[in-house]
Structure formats: structure tokens, C-alpha cells
C-alpha positions in Angstrom: 4.2 -21.6 -2.9 0.9 -21.8 -4.7 0.1 -23.7 -7.7 0.1 -21.6 -10.5 -2.9 -23.5 -11.5 -5.1 -22.3 -8.9 -3.8 -18.7 -8.2 -6.9 -16.6 -9.1 -6.8 -12.7 -9.3 -9.0 -10.7 -7.7 -11.3 -8.6 -9.5 -11.0 -4.7 -9.7 -13.6 -3.9 -7.4 -12.3 -5.8 -4.8 -9.1 -4.0 -5.2 -10.4 -0.6 -4.9 -11.9 -1.4 -2.0 -9.0 -2.4 -0.6 -7.4 0.2 -1.9 -10.2 2.7 -0.3 -10.1 1.0 3.1 -6.1 1.6 3.0 -6.0 5.3 2.0 -8.1 6.1 5.3 -5.5 4.1 7.3 -2.8 5.8 5.5 -4.4 9.5 5.9 -4.9 8.7 9.4 -1.4 7.8 9.8 -0.2 10.8 7.7 -2.2 13.0 10.2 -0.7 11.3 13.7 2.9 11.7 12.1 2.3 15.1 11.5 1.1 15.4 14.8 4.6 14.5 16.2 6.4 16.4 13.3 5.2 19.5 14.1 6.1 19.8 17.7 9.6 18.6 16.7 10.2 20.9 14.0 9.2 23.8 15.8 11.6 22.8 18.6 14.5 22.5 16.3 13.7 26.0 14.6 13.1 27.8 17.4 9.6 28.7 17.3 8.7 28.3 21.0 5.9 31.2 20.2 2.4 29.5 21.1 0.2 31.9 19.0 2.3 31.6 16.1 1.5 29.1 13.1 4.3 26.6 12.5 5.0 25.8 9.0 6.5 23.1 7.8 8.9 23.5 4.8 7.5 21.6 1.6 10.0 19.2 1.6 9.3 17.7 4.7 5.5 17.8 3.6 6.6 15.6 1.0 8.4 13.9 2.8 5.8 12.7 5.0 3.7 12.2 2.7 5.9 9.9 0.4 7.6 7.7 3.3 5.2 7.2 5.6 2.6 5.4 2.9 5.4 3.2 1.5 6.7 2.1 5.4 3.1 1.5 6.2 2.6 -1.0 2.7 6.4 -2.4 2.4 6.0 -3.4 6.7 2.8 -4.8 5.8 3.9 -6.6 2.6 6.8 -7.8 4.3 5.5 -9.6 7.2 2.7 -11.2 5.8 1.8 -10.1 2.1 -1.1 -8.2 3.3 -2.1 -5.1 4.8 -5.4 -4.6 6.8 -7.6 -4.0 4.6 -6.1 -6.8 2.2 -6.9 -9.1 5.2 -10.6 -8.0 5.1 -10.7 -8.2 1.1 -8.9 -11.5 1.2 -6.0 -10.4 -1.1 -2.6 -11.3 -0.6 0.5 -9.8 -2.4 3.7 -12.4 -3.6 5.7 -12.9 -6.4 5.0 -14.4 -9.5 6.4 -17.8 -8.2 4.9 -18.0 -5.0 6.9 -16.8 -2.3 6.9 -13.6 -0.2 8.2 -10.6 -1.6 11.5 -8.8 -0.7 11.9 -5.4 0.2 13.1 -4.2 -3.0 10.2 -5.6 -4.8 8.0 -4.2 -2.3 9.3 -0.8 -2.7 9.2 -1.1 -6.6 5.8 -1.9 -6.2 4.9 1.2 -3.7 6.7 3.9 -6.6 5.4 1.6 -9.6 2.0 2.1 -8.3 2.5 5.7 -8.2 3.4 6.0 -11.5 0.5 3.6 -12.5 -1.9 6.4 -10.9 0.4 9.7 -12.8 -0.9 8.3 -15.8 -4.2 8.7 -15.4 -4.8 5.4 -13.4 -4.0 3.3 -16.8 -1.8 1.1 -14.8 -4.6 -0.1 -12.7 -6.7 -0.3 -15.3 -4.3 -2.4 -17.4 -5.6 -5.3 -15.1 -8.4 -5.3 -17.0 -7.5 -6.5 -20.6 -4.3 -7.9 -19.1 -4.8 -12.0 -19.4 -3.2 -12.5 -15.9 -5.2 -9.5 -14.2 -1.8 -7.6 -13.7 -1.4 -3.7 -12.8 1.8 -2.5 -14.5 3.7 -2.3 -11.1 3.0 -5.8 -11.0 5.3 -6.7 -13.8 7.6 -4.1 -12.8 8.2 -5.5 -9.3 7.8 -9.0 -10.0 5.0 -9.2 -7.8 0.8 -10.0 -8.1 -2.0 -10.3 -6.3 -4.0 -13.2 -5.5 -6.9 -13.9 -4.0 -7.1 -15.9 -1.3 -10.0 -18.9 -0.6 -12.6 -18.3 1.8 -12.2 -19.2 5.3 -14.5 -22.0 6.0 -16.7 -21.3 9.1 -16.0 -23.7 12.1 -19.2 -25.0 13.2 -20.9 -23.7 16.5 -20.4 -26.4 19.5 
């Protein structure tokens, strides 16, 4: 649990940098999943002609684009409150009370982040005017991003 007086909210540029890193990771993960889904779909639909192009149903593509990132973020947030990029940028997700988020909060945060982006990014820009530096989806999920202190370098022996 974190002392609420020492919580520091990360600046928007740090958050955006972490989001950019995560975008690359999630895009690579989606591509990898599609390489698995395409052959399975081809086998299930009976399209075994190598020369033909297998086209996925729109619903399957949307499902992959929706669920793969959700699983990526929720699993990392549940494990230690940080994705790989959040670790690099010293950002951690926690509840308002400083605890680890549960799956429900992570899922609400994920879908709330989509809504924040769909509102022309206003849900993200809200952190610039909010006195706590929170996004809209922070309030929806009861979670927030905090900046972790720098690790002290160990002296070389």
C-alpha cells in the first residue's frame, strides 16, 4: 500500500511514451495471434487450397483486435501492476487506496480507455486539468497511474 501523500502522477509525455511502446508490443502480439488463427480458421472452414487467400470473417478480426490487447493489459496489470513499457518508464497501476487492481477493475479500465480515446482523446487529456492527474477511465475503474521512484544505483565493487 502506498502512502497517499507521496503519490506522484506521471506526466503526460511519460504516459504517452509508455503507450507507444505498448502499441508496438500489442501489434506484434496481434500479428502472432493472426498467424495462428488463419490456419485454424482455414482448417475449420475446409479451405485447404494453398493458392487461395483465406479471408477471415470481420467478427473474428474484431474479436482478435479487442481481446488480445485486453488480455495483454489485464494479465500484466494483475501480475504486478505494470506492462513491460510501464516498467521501463517507472509507471505503476494501482487502486486509489494503493492496492493491486482486480480483474474487474482492469477490464473496466481497458474498455474505459477505449471510450476515452473514442471521445477524441479527451479522456486522456483530462489528466492535464484533473488535480489528481487522472484519466476518465481511472475514475471509471477506481485505478490510477503512479510514478515510481528511481532505483538507486548499486556501487561497483
